[in-house]
C-alpha positions, 0 to 999 in steps of 0.5 A: 276238567274245566268248562267255560262259564255258560252264557248269560241268561235273561230273567223276566221279572213278570209284570202285572198285566191287565186282562182283556187283550184276548191272549189264548194259550194252548194246551193248558197242561201236558204230560209228555215222555222224555225225548218227545216234542211239544208245541205251545201256541198263543193266539191274540189280536194283532190289531194290524200293527207291525212290530208286536213282539212275542216272548216265551218264558218259563217260571212264575214270578221270575220267568227265564226267557226261552233263548234258542242261543243258550246251550240248554236250548240250542238246537231244541227250540223253534219259534214261529209267528204269523198274522192273518187278518188281524188274528195272530198266532205264535208257537214254540216247539221244544224238542228232545224233552228232558225232565228238567224241562218241566214247569209253567210256560207263558207267552208274553205279547208286547205291542208297539205302544207298550201294552202287554198281554199274557197267555194263560199258561201251560203246565208241562210235565216231562215223564222220565223213562221207567226206572225198571228199564235200567238194571238196578246195578247201573243206577247211579244213585245206588251204584256210584262209580270211582275212577275208570272202573264202575266196579261195585264191591260184589259186581261185574268189573267194567273198565271204560276208555277214554276217561275224557275226550275232546272233539270238534263238531263234525268229527266222530268219536268211539268209546269202549268198555271191557268186562269179564265174560269168561263163559261167553254169556249173552250181555245186555249193553246200555249206553247212558248219558247224563250225570243226574238224569240218565238218558239211554242212547237210542239209535231210533231217536231223531237226534241220534238216527244215522249217527249212532253205532254200537258193537255186535253180540259176538263182541259182547260175548268176548267182553267188549262193547263199543259206542261210535257217535258220528257227526258230533254236535256241541250238544253231544257234550256230557258224561257217557257210561256203559251199563253191562248186564250178563244173563246170569245176573251180574251187572256193572257200570263203566266209570264214564267218559266226559265228552266235550265237543267244541264248535267250529268257531271255538278256541282249543280251550273250549272257550267260545269266542263270543259267548253272548246271548243271541239277539232276538230273544231280548225282551222290551217290556217296561224299563226295569223288568229285565235283568241279566245274570 
């Protein structure tokens, strides 16, 4: 299916910044499991000046600005700034971490008269879920899927419906997988989301809590598995697949459902009416240090 072009991102061409402006950044490094959150902080002298700007960016020479309006960060990014008696603190909290959030993060301080300060940096490593938790027969790298059936040459036949689904934010959706379970064996059902990084849908995760409902064990014995996700959000968009593992060792994977969730102010084609990057995330360093791509 076709998807609209992503909004532009802002790239910060990192300038050479003089030391001595007293910017301290914590933590210097962190290792966090996927799905968790992290908060980075920078403290600096505000000089009792109003209009001091703080920008958070990821990368080294060409750092990408952390923009809460960009789809990758939408709903996952929270920033704060406070000033008390000339000492200021700026924080950024990144939630629902993914492995691709790993990288080097810096805060950049721009004073009203153009002076700049830079944090010492935080090296973030996001740890993926243990490979052993996903059955071998359901690892996409080892078991690519074709069509609506995730059947491997000698694996469990699994059919998944629908193959694609369009919904509007706030609605509910239900996915279903059917598989052969002639003996009524116990079945372990895992629902995965993603195309390259598999993320298991967990009803205890804050993002899904109260929104996720899965089928019962008696339905699994009949060869049926369903997933219902309520109160859809735009960031629920993605590829969903069921992984089935019977207690006798057979495994199989559904061919996947591509879910597209449109915002309440989007057209029926899914193209946003205004895809501009949100205001407030733009940088104001010296001229020529910012470019749009």
